[in-house]
TORPA-4810 file (N, C-alpha, C, O; in nm, 3 decimals):
<nodes>
NODE_1_0.084_-0.118_0.000_0.000_0.000_0.000_0.088_0.124_0.000_0.178_0.138_0.084_M
NODE_2_0.061_0.214_-0.093_0.140_0.338_-0.096_0.103_0.432_0.018_-0.010_0.432_0.067_P
NODE_3_0.199_0.512_0.058_0.176_0.613_0.159_0.170_0.749_0.089_0.252_0.779_0.003_S
NODE_4_0.075_0.829_0.127_0.054_0.961_0.066_0.069_1.069_0.173_0.038_1.046_0.290_Y
NODE_5_0.116_1.185_0.132_0.121_1.301_0.221_0.012_1.397_0.176_0.007_1.437_0.060_E
NODE_6_-0.075_1.432_0.267_-0.186_1.522_0.238_-0.158_1.654_0.307_-0.139_1.660_0.428_I
NODE_7_-0.156_1.761_0.226_-0.122_1.895_0.276_-0.239_1.989_0.258_-0.310_1.984_0.157_C
NODE_8_-0.259_2.074_0.356_-0.362_2.177_0.351_-0.292_2.312_0.350_-0.198_2.335_0.426_Y
NODE_9_-0.340_2.402_0.263_-0.272_2.529_0.240_-0.359_2.647_0.277_-0.481_2.645_0.261_L
NODE_10_-0.293_2.753_0.327_-0.361_2.880_0.355_-0.380_2.958_0.225_-0.333_2.915_0.120_N
NODE_11_-0.448_3.071_0.232_-0.472_3.155_0.114_-0.343_3.197_0.044_-0.340_3.208_-0.078_N
NODE_12_-0.237_3.219_0.121_-0.110_3.263_0.062_-0.024_3.148_0.013_0.088_3.170_-0.034_D
NODE_13_-0.073_3.025_0.023_0.000_2.908_-0.023_0.086_2.844_0.085_0.147_2.739_0.061_G
NODE_14_0.093_2.905_0.202_0.172_2.846_0.311_0.099_2.723_0.368_-0.022_2.707_0.353_S
NODE_15_0.176_2.640_0.433_0.123_2.516_0.488_0.038_2.542_0.612_0.083_2.605_0.707_L
NODE_16_-0.087_2.493_0.610_-0.177_2.505_0.725_-0.174_2.379_0.810_-0.198_2.384_0.931_A
NODE_17_-0.143_2.266_0.747_-0.135_2.139_0.819_-0.112_2.026_0.720_-0.136_2.041_0.601_G
NODE_18_-0.066_1.913_0.771_-0.044_1.798_0.685_-0.045_1.670_0.766_-0.026_1.672_0.888_K
NODE_19_-0.069_1.559_0.698_-0.060_1.429_0.760_-0.028_1.325_0.653_-0.048_1.349_0.534_F
NODE_20_0.021_1.212_0.696_0.050_1.100_0.606_-0.059_0.995_0.622_-0.112_0.974_0.731_A
NODE_21_-0.091_0.931_0.510_-0.195_0.829_0.513_-0.157_0.715_0.420_-0.097_0.737_0.314_A
NODE_22_-0.191_0.596_0.458_-0.170_0.480_0.372_-0.303_0.446_0.308_-0.402_0.418_0.378_T
NODE_23_-0.307_0.448_0.175_-0.429_0.422_0.100_-0.397_0.323_-0.012_-0.284_0.316_-0.058_C
NODE_24_-0.498_0.247_-0.056_-0.480_0.150_-0.164_-0.460_0.218_-0.299_-0.384_0.169_-0.383_D
NODE_25_-0.528_0.330_-0.320_-0.524_0.396_-0.452_-0.512_0.547_-0.436_-0.536_0.602_-0.328_T
NODE_26_-0.474_0.613_-0.545_-0.470_0.759_-0.545_-0.609_0.817_-0.518_-0.622_0.917_-0.447_E
NODE_27_-0.712_0.755_-0.573_-0.849_0.804_-0.554_-0.887_0.802_-0.406_-0.950_0.896_-0.358_M
NODE_28_-0.850_0.698_-0.335_-0.879_0.693_-0.191_-0.806_0.806_-0.118_-0.862_0.866_-0.026_Q
NODE_29_-0.684_0.834_-0.158_-0.608_0.943_-0.095_-0.676_1.077_-0.122_-0.683_1.161_-0.032_A
NODE_30_-0.724_1.098_-0.241_-0.793_1.224_-0.277_-0.922_1.239_-0.195_-0.951_1.347_-0.144_K
NODE_31_-0.998_1.133_-0.185_-1.123_1.136_-0.108_-1.095_1.164_0.038_-1.164_1.244_0.101_I
NODE_32_-0.993_1.097_0.094_-0.954_1.119_0.233_-0.913_1.264_0.255_-0.947_1.324_0.357_L
NODE_33_-0.839_1.319_0.161_-0.793_1.459_0.172_-0.912_1.554_0.185_-0.909_1.646_0.267_A
NODE_34_-1.016_1.532_0.107_-1.135_1.617_0.115_-1.213_1.591_0.243_-1.265_1.684_0.305_H
NODE_35_-1.221_1.466_0.283_-1.298_1.431_0.403_-1.235_1.489_0.529_-1.307_1.522_0.624_A
NODE_36_-1.103_1.501_0.532_-1.032_1.548_0.650_-0.993_1.695_0.642_-0.917_1.744_0.727_M
NODE_37_-1.043_1.766_0.542_-1.002_1.904_0.517_-1.026_1.994_0.637_-1.131_1.990_0.702_R
NODE_38_-0.925_2.076_0.664_-0.937_2.176_0.770_-1.033_2.286_0.724_-1.028_2.328_0.609_L
NODE_39_-1.119_2.333_0.814_-1.214_2.438_0.777_-1.144_2.565_0.729_-1.195_2.635_0.642_D
NODE_40_-1.028_2.593_0.785_-0.957_2.716_0.750_-0.870_2.702_0.625_-0.816_2.801_0.577_S
NODE_41_-0.856_2.581_0.572_-0.767_2.559_0.459_-0.827_2.607_0.328_-0.947_2.589_0.303_A
NODE_42_-0.744_2.669_0.246_-0.786_2.718_0.115_-0.759_2.616_0.005_-0.833_2.608_-0.093_R
NODE_43_-0.654_2.537_0.023_-0.615_2.443_-0.080_-0.576_2.308_-0.024_-0.549_2.294_0.095_G
NODE_44_-0.573_2.209_-0.114_-0.536_2.073_-0.080_-0.433_2.025_-0.181_-0.445_2.051_-0.300_I
NODE_45_-0.331_1.957_-0.132_-0.237_1.887_-0.218_-0.221_1.746_-0.167_-0.219_1.722_-0.046_E
NODE_46_-0.210_1.650_-0.260_-0.182_1.511_-0.226_-0.055_1.472_-0.299_-0.045_1.484_-0.421_V
NODE_47_0.042_1.424_-0.221_0.173_1.388_-0.274_0.196_1.239_-0.259_0.160_1.180_-0.157_W
NODE_48_0.257_1.179_-0.360_0.305_1.041_-0.354_0.457_1.051_-0.368_0.511_1.056_-0.479_D
NODE_49_0.525_1.054_-0.255_0.669_1.082_-0.256_0.694_1.224_-0.303_0.642_1.318_-0.244_G
NODE_50_0.773_1.239_-0.409_0.799_1.372_-0.465_0.705_1.409_-0.577_0.721_1.513_-0.640_N
NODE_51_0.607_1.324_-0.604_0.512_1.348_-0.714_0.382_1.406_-0.662_0.314_1.346_-0.578_D
NODE_52_0.347_1.524_-0.711_0.218_1.585_-0.679_0.114_1.516_-0.764_0.120_1.522_-0.887_L
NODE_53_0.017_1.450_-0.701_-0.084_1.377_-0.778_-0.219_1.448_-0.780_-0.306_1.413_-0.860_I
NODE_54_-0.237_1.549_-0.692_-0.366_1.615_-0.685_-0.350_1.750_-0.618_-0.278_1.763_-0.519_Y
NODE_55_-0.417_1.850_-0.672_-0.417_1.984_-0.612_-0.551_2.050_-0.639_-0.602_2.046_-0.751_R
NODE_56_-0.608_2.109_-0.536_-0.733_2.185_-0.549_-0.723_2.309_-0.463_-0.668_2.299_-0.353_R
NODE_57_-0.769_2.422_-0.504_-0.819_2.449_-0.639_-0.705_2.460_-0.739_-0.589_2.479_-0.701_P
NODE_58_-0.739_2.447_-0.866_-0.638_2.447_-0.972_-0.559_2.576_-0.980_-0.442_2.573_-1.018_D
NODE_59_-0.618_2.689_-0.945_-0.547_2.816_-0.959_-0.427_2.826_-0.865_-0.344_2.916_-0.881_E
NODE_60_-0.416_2.738_-0.767_-0.298_2.737_-0.682_-0.173_2.702_-0.762_-0.063_2.736_-0.721_L
NODE_61_-0.190_2.636_-0.877_-0.076_2.600_-0.960_0.007_2.722_-0.996_0.129_2.711_-1.010_D
NODE_62_-0.053_2.835_-1.012_0.018_2.956_-1.052_0.097_3.017_-0.937_0.190_3.094_-0.961_R
NODE_63_0.062_2.985_-0.812_0.127_3.049_-0.698_0.228_2.961_-0.627_0.314_3.011_-0.555_R
NODE_64_0.218_2.831_-0.646_0.299_2.740_-0.567_0.391_2.661_-0.659_0.347_2.605_-0.760_I
NODE_65_0.517_2.656_-0.625_0.613_2.580_-0.702_0.622_2.439_-0.644_0.633_2.422_-0.523_V
NODE_66_0.616_2.338_-0.732_0.623_2.199_-0.686_0.759_2.172_-0.620_0.859_2.236_-0.652_A
NODE_67_0.760_2.076_-0.530_0.882_2.039_-0.461_0.986_1.990_-0.560_0.955_1.934_-0.664_R
NODE_68_1.109_2.013_-0.524_1.223_1.965_-0.606_1.260_1.827_-0.564_1.353_1.768_-0.620_Q
</nodes>
């Protein structure tokens, strides 16, 4: 089972909170990310290692640089 890092972002793109989760599929990780979303969070990112597999909302792409 892959482990995913789920990150919640503030309006300015800074990290509001994060946790790691073990899920069978990317879809389960995405669903979990939404289910556990912080009320104050503006954005969600789901990472599989160094690979960003999901980001919401899409307009965050213009403000946040992916990890190296």
